[in-house]
mmCIF file of the N, C-alpha and C atoms, coordinates in Angstrom:
data_MODEL
# 
_entry.id   MODEL 
# 
loop_
_atom_site.group_PDB 
_atom_site.id 
_atom_site.type_symbol 
_atom_site.label_atom_id 
_atom_site.label_alt_id 
_atom_site.label_comp_id 
_atom_site.label_asym_id 
_atom_site.label_entity_id 
_atom_site.label_seq_id 
_atom_site.pdbx_PDB_ins_code 
_atom_site.Cartn_x 
_atom_site.Cartn_y 
_atom_site.Cartn_z 
_atom_site.occupancy 
_atom_site.B_iso_or_equiv 
_atom_site.pdbx_formal_charge 
_atom_site.auth_seq_id 
_atom_site.auth_comp_id 
_atom_site.auth_asym_id 
_atom_site.auth_atom_id 
_atom_site.pdbx_PDB_model_num 
ATOM 1   N N  . MET A 1 1  ? 0.835   -1.171 0.000   1.00 0.00 ? 1  MET A N  1 
ATOM 2   C CA . MET A 1 1  ? 0.000   0.000  0.000   1.00 0.00 ? 1  MET A CA 1 
ATOM 3   C C  . MET A 1 1  ? 0.883   1.239  0.000   1.00 0.00 ? 1  MET A C  1 
ATOM 4   N N  . THR A 1 2  ? 0.466   2.258  -0.760  1.00 0.00 ? 2  THR A N  1 
ATOM 5   C CA . THR A 1 2  ? 1.236   3.496  -0.819  1.00 0.00 ? 2  THR A CA 1 
ATOM 6   C C  . THR A 1 2  ? 0.388   4.641  -0.324  1.00 0.00 ? 2  THR A C  1 
ATOM 7   N N  . ASP A 1 3  ? 1.062   5.651  0.161   1.00 0.00 ? 3  ASP A N  1 
ATOM 8   C CA . ASP A 1 3  ? 0.371   6.870  0.583   1.00 0.00 ? 3  ASP A CA 1 
ATOM 9   C C  . ASP A 1 3  ? -0.035  7.656  -0.644  1.00 0.00 ? 3  ASP A C  1 
ATOM 10  N N  . SER A 1 4  ? -1.196  8.311  -0.566  1.00 0.00 ? 4  SER A N  1 
ATOM 11  C CA . SER A 1 4  ? -1.598  9.169  -1.670  1.00 0.00 ? 4  SER A CA 1 
ATOM 12  C C  . SER A 1 4  ? -0.785  10.461 -1.601  1.00 0.00 ? 4  SER A C  1 
ATOM 13  N N  . GLN A 1 5  ? -0.655  11.119 -2.725  1.00 0.00 ? 5  GLN A N  1 
ATOM 14  C CA . GLN A 1 5  ? 0.084   12.368 -2.756  1.00 0.00 ? 5  GLN A CA 1 
ATOM 15  C C  . GLN A 1 5  ? -0.590  13.342 -3.710  1.00 0.00 ? 5  GLN A C  1 
ATOM 16  N N  . CYS A 1 6  ? -0.349  14.606 -3.481  1.00 0.00 ? 6  CYS A N  1 
ATOM 17  C CA . CYS A 1 6  ? -0.883  15.629 -4.376  1.00 0.00 ? 6  CYS A CA 1 
ATOM 18  C C  . CYS A 1 6  ? 0.049   15.752 -5.574  1.00 0.00 ? 6  CYS A C  1 
ATOM 19  N N  . LEU A 1 7  ? -0.529  15.720 -6.758  1.00 0.00 ? 7  LEU A N  1 
ATOM 20  C CA . LEU A 1 7  ? 0.259   15.886 -7.972  1.00 0.00 ? 7  LEU A CA 1 
ATOM 21  C C  . LEU A 1 7  ? 0.164   17.339 -8.422  1.00 0.00 ? 7  LEU A C  1 
ATOM 22  N N  . PRO A 1 8  ? 1.260   17.910 -8.900  1.00 0.00 ? 8  PRO A N  1 
ATOM 23  C CA . PRO A 1 8  ? 1.170   19.285 -9.400  1.00 0.00 ? 8  PRO A CA 1 
ATOM 24  C C  . PRO A 1 8  ? 0.319   19.330 -10.664 1.00 0.00 ? 8  PRO A C  1 
ATOM 25  N N  . CYS A 1 9  ? -0.443  20.404 -10.819 1.00 0.00 ? 9  CYS A N  1 
ATOM 26  C CA . CYS A 1 9  ? -1.270  20.564 -12.016 1.00 0.00 ? 9  CYS A CA 1 
ATOM 27  C C  . CYS A 1 9  ? -0.378  20.699 -13.249 1.00 0.00 ? 9  CYS A C  1 
ATOM 28  N N  . ALA A 1 10 ? -0.883  20.241 -14.384 1.00 0.00 ? 10 ALA A N  1 
ATOM 29  C CA . ALA A 1 10 ? -0.121  20.312 -15.628 1.00 0.00 ? 10 ALA A CA 1 
ATOM 30  C C  . ALA A 1 10 ? -1.077  20.442 -16.809 1.00 0.00 ? 10 ALA A C  1 
ATOM 31  N N  . VAL A 1 11 ? -0.553  20.920 -17.929 1.00 0.00 ? 11 VAL A N  1 
ATOM 32  C CA . VAL A 1 11 ? -1.286  20.970 -19.189 1.00 0.00 ? 11 VAL A CA 1 
ATOM 33  C C  . VAL A 1 11 ? -0.435  20.290 -20.257 1.00 0.00 ? 11 VAL A C  1 
ATOM 34  N N  . ARG A 1 12 ? -1.083  19.851 -21.299 1.00 0.00 ? 12 ARG A N  1 
ATOM 35  C CA . ARG A 1 12 ? -0.375  19.219 -22.420 1.00 0.00 ? 12 ARG A CA 1 
ATOM 36  C C  . ARG A 1 12 ? -0.091  20.294 -23.473 1.00 0.00 ? 12 ARG A C  1 
ATOM 37  N N  . ASN A 1 13 ? 0.865   21.157 -23.158 1.00 0.00 ? 13 ASN A N  1 
ATOM 38  C CA . ASN A 1 13 ? 1.157   22.293 -24.000 1.00 0.00 ? 13 ASN A CA 1 
ATOM 39  C C  . ASN A 1 13 ? 2.602   22.694 -23.778 1.00 0.00 ? 13 ASN A C  1 
ATOM 40  N N  . THR A 1 14 ? 3.093   23.640 -24.541 1.00 0.00 ? 14 THR A N  1 
ATOM 41  C CA . THR A 1 14 ? 4.438   24.163 -24.354 1.00 0.00 ? 14 THR A CA 1 
ATOM 42  C C  . THR A 1 14 ? 4.352   25.641 -24.024 1.00 0.00 ? 14 THR A C  1 
ATOM 43  N N  . GLN A 1 15 ? 5.436   26.168 -23.532 1.00 0.00 ? 15 GLN A N  1 
ATOM 44  C CA . GLN A 1 15 ? 5.474   27.582 -23.189 1.00 0.00 ? 15 GLN A CA 1 
ATOM 45  C C  . GLN A 1 15 ? 5.573   28.435 -24.444 1.00 0.00 ? 15 GLN A C  1 
ATOM 46  N N  . TYR A 1 16 ? 5.117   29.667 -24.320 1.00 0.00 ? 16 TYR A N  1 
ATOM 47  C CA . TYR A 1 16 ? 5.223   30.651 -25.398 1.00 0.00 ? 16 TYR A CA 1 
ATOM 48  C C  . TYR A 1 16 ? 6.221   31.709 -24.953 1.00 0.00 ? 16 TYR A C  1 
ATOM 49  N N  . GLU A 1 17 ? 7.295   31.875 -25.703 1.00 0.00 ? 17 GLU A N  1 
ATOM 50  C CA . GLU A 1 17 ? 8.341   32.839 -25.350 1.00 0.00 ? 17 GLU A CA 1 
ATOM 51  C C  . GLU A 1 17 ? 8.811   32.642 -23.905 1.00 0.00 ? 17 GLU A C  1 
ATOM 52  N N  . GLY A 1 18 ? 8.875   31.376 -23.465 1.00 0.00 ? 18 GLY A N  1 
ATOM 53  C CA . GLY A 1 18 ? 9.355   31.061 -22.120 1.00 0.00 ? 18 GLY A CA 1 
ATOM 54  C C  . GLY A 1 18 ? 8.344   31.253 -21.007 1.00 0.00 ? 18 GLY A C  1 
ATOM 55  N N  . GLN A 1 19 ? 7.078   31.501 -21.339 1.00 0.00 ? 19 GLN A N  1 
ATOM 56  C CA . GLN A 1 19 ? 6.042   31.747 -20.335 1.00 0.00 ? 19 GLN A CA 1 
ATOM 57  C C  . GLN A 1 19 ? 4.828   30.862 -20.582 1.00 0.00 ? 19 GLN A C  1 
ATOM 58  N N  . TRP A 1 20 ? 4.173   30.450 -19.495 1.00 0.00 ? 20 TRP A N  1 
ATOM 59  C CA . TRP A 1 20 ? 2.889   29.753 -19.617 1.00 0.00 ? 20 TRP A CA 1 
ATOM 60  C C  . TRP A 1 20 ? 1.805   30.792 -19.828 1.00 0.00 ? 20 TRP A C  1 
ATOM 61  N N  . LEU A 1 21 ? 0.813   30.487 -20.635 1.00 0.00 ? 21 LEU A N  1 
ATOM 62  C CA . LEU A 1 21 ? -0.267  31.431 -20.940 1.00 0.00 ? 21 LEU A CA 1 
ATOM 63  C C  . LEU A 1 21 ? -1.540  31.121 -20.163 1.00 0.00 ? 21 LEU A C  1 
ATOM 64  N N  . HIS A 1 22 ? -1.404  30.438 -19.046 1.00 0.00 ? 22 HIS A N  1 
ATOM 65  C CA . HIS A 1 22 ? -2.565  30.073 -18.235 1.00 0.00 ? 22 HIS A CA 1 
ATOM 66  C C  . HIS A 1 22 ? -2.206  30.169 -16.756 1.00 0.00 ? 22 HIS A C  1 
ATOM 67  N N  . LYS A 1 23 ? -3.230  30.109 -15.942 1.00 0.00 ? 23 LYS A N  1 
ATOM 68  C CA . LYS A 1 23 ? -3.044  29.913 -14.504 1.00 0.00 ? 23 LYS A CA 1 
ATOM 69  C C  . LYS A 1 23 ? -4.057  28.872 -14.065 1.00 0.00 ? 23 LYS A C  1 
ATOM 70  N N  . PHE A 1 24 ? -3.710  28.107 -13.077 1.00 0.00 ? 24 PHE A N  1 
ATOM 71  C CA . PHE A 1 24 ? -4.608  27.077 -12.558 1.00 0.00 ? 24 PHE A CA 1 
ATOM 72  C C  . PHE A 1 24 ? -5.543  27.715 -11.542 1.00 0.00 ? 24 PHE A C  1 
ATOM 73  N N  . THR A 1 25 ? -6.833  27.376 -11.641 1.00 0.00 ? 25 THR A N  1 
ATOM 74  C CA . THR A 1 25 ? -7.826  27.987 -10.762 1.00 0.00 ? 25 THR A CA 1 
ATOM 75  C C  . THR A 1 25 ? -8.444  26.992 -9.792  1.00 0.00 ? 25 THR A C  1 
ATOM 76  N N  . SER A 1 26 ? -7.978  25.748 -9.825  1.00 0.00 ? 26 SER A N  1 
ATOM 77  C CA . SER A 1 26 ? -8.455  24.753 -8.861  1.00 0.00 ? 26 SER A CA 1 
ATOM 78  C C  . SER A 1 26 ? -7.408  23.670 -8.729  1.00 0.00 ? 26 SER A C  1 
ATOM 79  N N  . ALA A 1 27 ? -7.565  22.885 -7.700  1.00 0.00 ? 27 ALA A N  1 
ATOM 80  C CA . ALA A 1 27 ? -6.771  21.663 -7.581  1.00 0.00 ? 27 ALA A CA 1 
ATOM 81  C C  . ALA A 1 27 ? -7.376  20.653 -8.552  1.00 0.00 ? 27 ALA A C  1 
ATOM 82  N N  . GLY A 1 28 ? -6.746  19.527 -8.707  1.00 0.00 ? 28 GLY A N  1 
ATOM 83  C CA . GLY A 1 28 ? -7.263  18.514 -9.624  1.00 0.00 ? 28 GLY A CA 1 
ATOM 84  C C  . GLY A 1 28 ? -8.684  18.103 -9.297  1.00 0.00 ? 28 GLY A C  1 
ATOM 85  N N  . LEU A 1 29 ? -9.482  17.862 -10.322 1.00 0.00 ? 29 LEU A N  1 
ATOM 86  C CA . LEU A 1 29 ? -10.866 17.460 -10.143 1.00 0.00 ? 29 LEU A CA 1 
ATOM 87  C C  . LEU A 1 29 ? -11.024 15.947 -10.122 1.00 0.00 ? 29 LEU A C  1 
ATOM 88  N N  . GLU A 1 30 ? -9.973  15.229 -10.561 1.00 0.00 ? 30 GLU A N  1 
ATOM 89  C CA . GLU A 1 30 ? -9.978  13.772 -10.560 1.00 0.00 ? 30 GLU A CA 1 
ATOM 90  C C  . GLU A 1 30 ? -8.769  13.272 -9.782  1.00 0.00 ? 30 GLU A C  1 
ATOM 91  N N  . TYR A 1 31 ? -8.963  12.238 -8.995  1.00 0.00 ? 31 TYR A N  1 
ATOM 92  C CA . TYR A 1 31 ? -7.881  11.648 -8.213  1.00 0.00 ? 31 TYR A CA 1 
ATOM 93  C C  . TYR A 1 31 ? -6.784  11.144 -9.146  1.00 0.00 ? 31 TYR A C  1 
ATOM 94  N N  . ASN A 1 32 ? -5.543  11.469 -8.812  1.00 0.00 ? 32 ASN A N  1 
ATOM 95  C CA . ASN A 1 32 ? -4.362  10.976 -9.514  1.00 0.00 ? 32 ASN A CA 1 
ATOM 96  C C  . ASN A 1 32 ? -4.322  11.411 -10.991 1.00 0.00 ? 32 ASN A C  1 
ATOM 97  N N  . ASN A 1 33 ? -4.931  12.560 -11.318 1.00 0.00 ? 33 ASN A N  1 
ATOM 98  C CA . ASN A 1 33 ? -4.923  13.066 -12.689 1.00 0.00 ? 33 ASN A CA 1 
ATOM 99  C C  . ASN A 1 33 ? -4.450  14.515 -12.672 1.00 0.00 ? 33 ASN A C  1 
ATOM 100 N N  . ARG A 1 34 ? -3.180  14.731 -12.942 1.00 0.00 ? 34 ARG A N  1 
ATOM 101 C CA . ARG A 1 34 ? -2.598  16.073 -12.891 1.00 0.00 ? 34 ARG A CA 1 
ATOM 102 C C  . ARG A 1 34 ? -3.110  16.982 -14.001 1.00 0.00 ? 34 ARG A C  1 
ATOM 103 N N  . PHE A 1 35 ? -3.794  16.423 -15.000 1.00 0.00 ? 35 PHE A N  1 
ATOM 104 C CA . PHE A 1 35 ? -4.339  17.205 -16.104 1.00 0.00 ? 35 PHE A CA 1 
ATOM 105 C C  . PHE A 1 35 ? -5.808  17.586 -15.882 1.00 0.00 ? 35 PHE A C  1 
ATOM 106 N N  . SER A 1 36 ? -6.341  17.341 -14.692 1.00 0.00 ? 36 SER A N  1 
ATOM 107 C CA . SER A 1 36 ? -7.752  17.622 -14.435 1.00 0.00 ? 36 SER A CA 1 
ATOM 108 C C  . SER A 1 36 ? -7.989  18.938 -13.688 1.00 0.00 ? 36 SER A C  1 
ATOM 109 N N  . CYS A 1 37 ? -6.984  19.768 -13.588 1.00 0.00 ? 37 CYS A N  1 
ATOM 110 C CA . CYS A 1 37 ? -7.139  21.057 -12.911 1.00 0.00 ? 37 CYS A CA 1 
ATOM 111 C C  . CYS A 1 37 ? -7.851  22.042 -13.838 1.00 0.00 ? 37 CYS A C  1 
ATOM 112 N N  . GLU A 1 38 ? -8.663  22.905 -13.252 1.00 0.00 ? 38 GLU A N  1 
ATOM 113 C CA . GLU A 1 38 ? -9.308  23.954 -14.033 1.00 0.00 ? 38 GLU A CA 1 
ATOM 114 C C  . GLU A 1 38 ? -8.279  25.037 -14.322 1.00 0.00 ? 38 GLU A C  1 
ATOM 115 N N  . THR A 1 39 ? -8.330  25.594 -15.523 1.00 0.00 ? 39 THR A N  1 
ATOM 116 C CA . THR A 1 39 ? -7.375  26.622 -15.914 1.00 0.00 ? 39 THR A CA 1 
ATOM 117 C C  . THR A 1 39 ? -8.101  27.846 -16.464 1.00 0.00 ? 39 THR A C  1 
ATOM 118 N N  . THR A 1 40 ? -7.420  28.974 -16.394 1.00 0.00 ? 40 THR A N  1 
ATOM 119 C CA . THR A 1 40 ? -7.884  30.216 -16.995 1.00 0.00 ? 40 THR A CA 1 
ATOM 120 C C  . THR A 1 40 ? -6.745  30.762 -17.836 1.00 0.00 ? 40 THR A C  1 
ATOM 121 N N  . CYS A 1 41 ? -7.064  31.211 -19.036 1.00 0.00 ? 41 CYS A N  1 
ATOM 122 C CA . CYS A 1 41 ? -6.049  31.795 -19.905 1.00 0.00 ? 41 CYS A CA 1 
ATOM 123 C C  . CYS A 1 41 ? -5.702  33.202 -19.429 1.00 0.00 ? 41 CYS A C  1 
ATOM 124 N N  . LEU A 1 42 ? -4.440  33.562 -19.577 1.00 0.00 ? 42 LEU A N  1 
ATOM 125 C CA . LEU A 1 42 ? -4.009  34.911 -19.259 1.00 0.00 ? 42 LEU A CA 1 
ATOM 126 C C  . LEU A 1 42 ? -4.537  35.871 -20.319 1.00 0.00 ? 42 LEU A C  1 
ATOM 127 N N  . PRO A 1 43 ? -4.527  37.170 -20.037 1.00 0.00 ? 43 PRO A N  1 
ATOM 128 C CA . PRO A 1 43 ? -5.028  38.130 -21.025 1.00 0.00 ? 43 PRO A CA 1 
ATOM 129 C C  . PRO A 1 43 ? -4.370  37.961 -22.390 1.00 0.00 ? 43 PRO A C  1 
ATOM 130 N N  . PHE A 1 44 ? -5.162  38.118 -23.413 1.00 0.00 ? 44 PHE A N  1 
ATOM 131 C CA . PHE A 1 44 ? -4.743  38.058 -24.812 1.00 0.00 ? 44 PHE A CA 1 
ATOM 132 C C  . PHE A 1 44 ? -4.238  36.678 -25.227 1.00 0.00 ? 44 PHE A C  1 
ATOM 133 N N  . SER A 1 45 ? -4.826  35.672 -24.613 1.00 0.00 ? 45 SER A N  1 
ATOM 134 C CA . SER A 1 45 ? -4.621  34.291 -25.036 1.00 0.00 ? 45 SER A CA 1 
ATOM 135 C C  . SER A 1 45 ? -5.969  33.593 -24.966 1.00 0.00 ? 45 SER A C  1 
ATOM 136 N N  . ARG A 1 46 ? -6.057  32.404 -25.573 1.00 0.00 ? 46 ARG A N  1 
ATOM 137 C CA . ARG A 1 46 ? -7.306  31.651 -25.593 1.00 0.00 ? 46 ARG A CA 1 
ATOM 138 C C  . ARG A 1 46 ? -6.992  30.177 -25.453 1.00 0.00 ? 46 ARG A C  1 
ATOM 139 N N  . LEU A 1 47 ? -8.011  29.396 -25.097 1.00 0.00 ? 47 LEU A N  1 
ATOM 140 C CA . LEU A 1 47 ? -7.831  27.952 -25.007 1.00 0.00 ? 47 LEU A CA 1 
ATOM 141 C C  . LEU A 1 47 ? -7.497  27.387 -26.377 1.00 0.00 ? 47 LEU A C  1 
ATOM 142 N N  . VAL A 1 48 ? -6.598  26.429 -26.416 1.00 0.00 ? 48 VAL A N  1 
ATOM 143 C CA . VAL A 1 48 ? -6.280  25.741 -27.668 1.00 0.00 ? 48 VAL A CA 1 
ATOM 144 C C  . VAL A 1 48 ? -7.518  25.012 -28.169 1.00 0.00 ? 48 VAL A C  1 
ATOM 145 N N  . ASN A 1 49 ? -8.241  24.376 -27.245 1.00 0.00 ? 49 ASN A N  1 
ATOM 146 C CA . ASN A 1 49 ? -9.463  23.647 -27.572 1.00 0.00 ? 49 ASN A CA 1 
ATOM 147 C C  . ASN A 1 49 ? -10.477 23.952 -26.470 1.00 0.00 ? 49 ASN A C  1 
ATOM 148 N N  . SER A 1 50 ? -11.556 24.621 -26.801 1.00 0.00 ? 50 SER A N  1 
ATOM 149 C CA . SER A 1 50 ? -12.509 25.054 -25.769 1.00 0.00 ? 50 SER A CA 1 
ATOM 150 C C  . SER A 1 50 ? -13.200 23.904 -25.054 1.00 0.00 ? 50 SER A C  1 
ATOM 151 N N  . SER A 1 51 ? -13.164 22.702 -25.603 1.00 0.00 ? 51 SER A N  1 
ATOM 152 C CA . SER A 1 51 ? -13.780 21.560 -24.916 1.00 0.00 ? 51 SER A CA 1 
ATOM 153 C C  . SER A 1 51 ? -12.754 20.709 -24.173 1.00 0.00 ? 51 SER A C  1 
ATOM 154 N N  . ASP A 1 52 ? -11.481 21.094 -24.185 1.00 0.00 ? 52 ASP A N  1 
ATOM 155 C CA . ASP A 1 52 ? -10.433 20.322 -23.514 1.00 0.00 ? 52 ASP A CA 1 
ATOM 156 C C  . ASP A 1 52 ? -9.399  21.280 -22.935 1.00 0.00 ? 52 ASP A C  1 
ATOM 157 N N  . ALA A 1 53 ? -9.661  21.786 -21.734 1.00 0.00 ? 53 ALA A N  1 
ATOM 158 C CA . ALA A 1 53 ? -8.790  22.782 -21.116 1.00 0.00 ? 53 ALA A CA 1 
ATOM 159 C C  . ALA A 1 53 ? -7.397  22.252 -20.811 1.00 0.00 ? 53 ALA A C  1 
ATOM 160 N N  . ASN A 1 54 ? -7.217  20.930 -20.727 1.00 0.00 ? 54 ASN A N  1 
ATOM 161 C CA . ASN A 1 54 ? -5.884  20.428 -20.391 1.00 0.00 ? 54 ASN A CA 1 
ATOM 162 C C  . ASN A 1 54 ? -4.895  20.564 -21.547 1.00 0.00 ? 54 ASN A C  1 
ATOM 163 N N  . LEU A 1 55 ? -5.355  21.077 -22.690 1.00 0.00 ? 55 LEU A N  1 
ATOM 164 C CA . LEU A 1 55 ? -4.431  21.382 -23.787 1.00 0.00 ? 55 LEU A CA 1 
ATOM 165 C C  . LEU A 1 55 ? -3.824  22.775 -23.635 1.00 0.00 ? 55 LEU A C  1 
ATOM 166 N N  . GLY A 1 56 ? -4.272  23.515 -22.610 1.00 0.00 ? 56 GLY A N  1 
ATOM 167 C CA . GLY A 1 56 ? -3.682  24.810 -22.306 1.00 0.00 ? 56 GLY A CA 1 
ATOM 168 C C  . GLY A 1 56 ? -4.159  25.925 -23.216 1.00 0.00 ? 56 GLY A C  1 
ATOM 169 N N  . CYS A 1 57 ? -3.399  27.012 -23.196 1.00 0.00 ? 57 CYS A N  1 
ATOM 170 C CA . CYS A 1 57 ? -3.771  28.234 -23.917 1.00 0.00 ? 57 CYS A CA 1 
ATOM 171 C C  . CYS A 1 57 ? -2.732  28.568 -24.979 1.00 0.00 ? 57 CYS A C  1 
ATOM 172 N N  . THR A 1 58 ? -3.166  29.335 -25.963 1.00 0.00 ? 58 THR A N  1 
ATOM 173 C CA . THR A 1 58 ? -2.290  29.802 -27.024 1.00 0.00 ? 58 THR A CA 1 
ATOM 174 C C  . THR A 1 58 ? -2.447  31.310 -27.161 1.00 0.00 ? 58 THR A C  1 
ATOM 175 N N  . THR A 1 59 ? -1.476  31.954 -27.719 1.00 0.00 ? 59 THR A N  1 
ATOM 176 C CA . THR A 1 59 ? -1.491  33.412 -27.829 1.00 0.00 ? 59 THR A CA 1 
ATOM 177 C C  . THR A 1 59 ? -2.454  33.897 -28.912 1.00 0.00 ? 59 THR A C  1 
ATOM 178 N N  . CYS A 1 60 ? -2.949  35.093 -28.741 1.00 0.00 ? 60 CYS A N  1 
ATOM 179 C CA . CYS A 1 60 ? -3.762  35.745 -29.763 1.00 0.00 ? 60 CYS A CA 1 
ATOM 180 C C  . CYS A 1 60 ? -2.891  36.571 -30.707 1.00 0.00 ? 60 CYS A C  1 
ATOM 181 N N  . GLU A 1 61 ? -1.608  36.661 -30.417 1.00 0.00 ? 61 GLU A N  1 
ATOM 182 C CA . GLU A 1 61 ? -0.716  37.505 -31.203 1.00 0.00 ? 61 GLU A CA 1 
ATOM 183 C C  . GLU A 1 61 ? -0.385  36.852 -32.542 1.00 0.00 ? 61 GLU A C  1 
ATOM 184 N N  . THR A 1 62 ? -0.992  37.357 -33.592 1.00 0.00 ? 62 THR A N  1 
ATOM 185 C CA . THR A 1 62 ? -0.670  36.940 -34.949 1.00 0.00 ? 62 THR A CA 1 
ATOM 186 C C  . THR A 1 62 ? -0.632  38.180 -35.819 1.00 0.00 ? 62 THR A C  1 
ATOM 187 N N  . GLY A 1 63 ? 0.167   38.152 -36.827 1.00 0.00 ? 63 GLY A N  1 
ATOM 188 C CA . GLY A 1 63 ? 0.265   39.314 -37.701 1.00 0.00 ? 63 GLY A CA 1 
ATOM 189 C C  . GLY A 1 63 ? 0.921   40.480 -36.981 1.00 0.00 ? 63 GLY A C  1 
ATOM 190 N N  . ASN A 1 64 ? 0.669   41.672 -37.429 1.00 0.00 ? 64 ASN A N  1 
ATOM 191 C CA . ASN A 1 64 ? 1.249   42.861 -36.831 1.00 0.00 ? 64 ASN A CA 1 
ATOM 192 C C  . ASN A 1 64 ? 0.365   43.331 -35.681 1.00 0.00 ? 64 ASN A C  1 
ATOM 193 N N  . VAL A 1 65 ? 0.749   42.970 -34.471 1.00 0.00 ? 65 VAL A N  1 
ATOM 194 C CA . VAL A 1 65 ? -0.072  43.282 -33.295 1.00 0.00 ? 65 VAL A CA 1 
ATOM 195 C C  . VAL A 1 65 ? -0.046  44.760 -32.938 1.00 0.00 ? 65 VAL A C  1 
ATOM 196 N N  . LEU A 1 66 ? 0.873   45.524 -33.500 1.00 0.00 ? 66 LEU A N  1 
ATOM 197 C CA . LEU A 1 66 ? 0.938   46.951 -33.192 1.00 0.00 ? 66 LEU A CA 1 
ATOM 198 C C  . LEU A 1 66 ? -0.250  47.717 -33.759 1.00 0.00 ? 66 LEU A C  1 
ATOM 199 N N  . PHE A 1 67 ? -0.947  47.117 -34.743 1.00 0.00 ? 67 PHE A N  1 
ATOM 200 C CA . PHE A 1 67 ? -2.086  47.785 -35.364 1.00 0.00 ? 67 PHE A CA 1 
ATOM 201 C C  . PHE A 1 67 ? -3.423  47.221 -34.885 1.00 0.00 ? 67 PHE A C  1 
ATOM 202 N N  . LYS A 1 68 ? -3.421  46.433 -33.819 1.00 0.00 ? 68 LYS A N  1 
ATOM 203 C CA . LYS A 1 68 ? -4.642  45.787 -33.347 1.00 0.00 ? 68 LYS A CA 1 
ATOM 204 C C  . LYS A 1 68 ? -4.951  46.185 -31.913 1.00 0.00 ? 68 LYS A C  1 
ATOM 205 N N  . LEU A 1 69 ? -6.225  46.265 -31.607 1.00 0.00 ? 69 LEU A N  1 
ATOM 206 C CA . LEU A 1 69 ? -6.700  46.486 -30.248 1.00 0.00 ? 69 LEU A CA 1 
ATOM 207 C C  . LEU A 1 69 ? -7.426  45.204 -29.835 1.00 0.00 ? 69 LEU A C  1 
ATOM 208 N N  . PHE A 1 70 ? -6.851  44.446 -28.905 1.00 0.00 ? 70 PHE A N  1 
ATOM 209 C CA . PHE A 1 70 ? -7.387  43.140 -28.532 1.00 0.00 ? 70 PHE A CA 1 
ATOM 210 C C  . PHE A 1 70 ? -8.478  43.250 -27.478 1.00 0.00 ? 70 PHE A C  1 
ATOM 211 N N  . ALA A 1 71 ? -9.423  42.314 -27.513 1.00 0.00 ? 71 ALA A N  1 
ATOM 212 C CA . ALA A 1 71 ? -10.454 42.162 -26.489 1.00 0.00 ? 71 ALA A CA 1 
ATOM 213 C C  . ALA A 1 71 ? -10.304 40.768 -25.893 1.00 0.00 ? 71 ALA A C  1 
ATOM 214 N N  . GLN A 1 72 ? -10.505 40.631 -24.599 1.00 0.00 ? 72 GLN A N  1 
ATOM 215 C CA . GLN A 1 72 ? -10.303 39.342 -23.949 1.00 0.00 ? 72 GLN A CA 1 
ATOM 216 C C  . GLN A 1 72 ? -11.502 38.438 -24.145 1.00 0.00 ? 72 GLN A C  1 
ATOM 217 N N  . ASP A 1 73 ? -11.251 37.197 -24.558 1.00 0.00 ? 73 ASP A N  1 
ATOM 218 C CA . ASP A 1 73 ? -12.264 36.168 -24.741 1.00 0.00 ? 73 ASP A CA 1 
ATOM 219 C C  . ASP A 1 73 ? -11.545 34.838 -24.571 1.00 0.00 ? 73 ASP A C  1 
ATOM 220 N N  . ILE A 1 74 ? -12.049 33.948 -23.709 1.00 0.00 ? 74 ILE A N  1 
ATOM 221 C CA . ILE A 1 74 ? -11.316 32.712 -23.435 1.00 0.00 ? 74 ILE A CA 1 
ATOM 222 C C  . ILE A 1 74 ? -11.368 31.699 -24.568 1.00 0.00 ? 74 ILE A C  1 
ATOM 223 N N  . SER A 1 75 ? -12.308 31.835 -25.491 1.00 0.00 ? 75 SER A N  1 
ATOM 224 C CA . SER A 1 75 ? -12.431 30.816 -26.513 1.00 0.00 ? 75 SER A CA 1 
ATOM 225 C C  . SER A 1 75 ? -12.058 31.299 -27.905 1.00 0.00 ? 75 SER A C  1 
ATOM 226 N N  . ALA A 1 76 ? -11.923 32.597 -28.110 1.00 0.00 ? 76 ALA A N  1 
ATOM 227 C CA . ALA A 1 76 ? -11.586 33.122 -29.426 1.00 0.00 ? 76 ALA A CA 1 
ATOM 228 C C  . ALA A 1 76 ? -10.767 34.391 -29.284 1.00 0.00 ? 76 ALA A C  1 
ATOM 229 N N  . CYS A 1 77 ? -9.922  34.654 -30.251 1.00 0.00 ? 77 CYS A N  1 
ATOM 230 C CA . CYS A 1 77 ? -9.159  35.899 -30.274 1.00 0.00 ? 77 CYS A CA 1 
ATOM 231 C C  . CYS A 1 77 ? -9.974  36.944 -31.021 1.00 0.00 ? 77 CYS A C  1 
ATOM 232 N N  . ARG A 1 78 ? -10.236 38.053 -30.358 1.00 0.00 ? 78 ARG A N  1 
ATOM 233 C CA . ARG A 1 78 ? -11.020 39.124 -30.961 1.00 0.00 ? 78 ARG A CA 1 
ATOM 234 C C  . ARG A 1 78 ? -10.194 40.402 -30.924 1.00 0.00 ? 78 ARG A C  1 
ATOM 235 N N  . PHE A 1 79 ? -10.205 41.130 -32.025 1.00 0.00 ? 79 PHE A N  1 
ATOM 236 C CA . PHE A 1 79 ? -9.496  42.385 -32.068 1.00 0.00 ? 79 PHE A CA 1 
ATOM 237 C C  . PHE A 1 79 ? -10.139 43.313 -33.078 1.00 0.00 ? 79 PHE A C  1 
ATOM 238 N N  . ALA A 1 80 ? -9.848  44.589 -32.931 1.00 0.00 ? 80 ALA A N  1 
ATOM 239 C CA . ALA A 1 80 ? -10.273 45.592 -33.898 1.00 0.00 ? 80 ALA A CA 1 
ATOM 240 C C  . ALA A 1 80 ? -9.005  46.284 -34.396 1.00 0.00 ? 80 ALA A C  1 
ATOM 241 N N  . CYS A 1 81 ? -8.993  46.637 -35.661 1.00 0.00 ? 81 CYS A N  1 
ATOM 242 C CA . CYS A 1 81 ? -7.838  47.343 -36.221 1.00 0.00 ? 81 CYS A CA 1 
ATOM 243 C C  . CYS A 1 81 ? -7.866  48.790 -35.754 1.00 0.00 ? 81 CYS A C  1 
ATOM 244 N N  . LEU A 1 82 ? -6.705  49.305 -35.410 1.00 0.00 ? 82 LEU A N  1 
ATOM 245 C CA . LEU A 1 82 ? -6.606  50.710 -35.035 1.00 0.00 ? 82 LEU A CA 1 
ATOM 246 C C  . LEU A 1 82 ? -6.775  51.586 -36.270 1.00 0.00 ? 82 LEU A C  1 
ATOM 247 N N  . GLU A 1 83 ? -7.327  52.753 -36.088 1.00 0.00 ? 83 GLU A N  1 
ATOM 248 C CA . GLU A 1 83 ? -7.518  53.657 -37.231 1.00 0.00 ? 83 GLU A CA 1 
ATOM 249 C C  . GLU A 1 83 ? -6.172  54.112 -37.765 1.00 0.00 ? 83 GLU A C  1 
ATOM 250 N N  . GLY A 1 84 ? -6.106  54.304 -39.059 1.00 0.00 ? 84 GLY A N  1 
ATOM 251 C CA . GLY A 1 84 ? -4.888  54.779 -39.693 1.00 0.00 ? 84 GLY A CA 1 
ATOM 252 C C  . GLY A 1 84 ? -4.099  53.653 -40.224 1.00 0.00 ? 84 GLY A C  1 
# 
């Protein structure tokens, strides 16, 4: 018999520019499953797959971001072009 232990939360994703684009908002929801933690994407990122949060988040930065005004949305990247 072994003692149970808390597993650190994890996602099946890689870092973007050396940073994770999410934060964990709960402990694991399933026993012995480090990928069952609830996550929230950081500003200007979205879930890779809205039905599978354990795939983590991806950046909304595509194209020339200097000409875009981003709006936060966890499932889609939304932006408006700046005038000029």
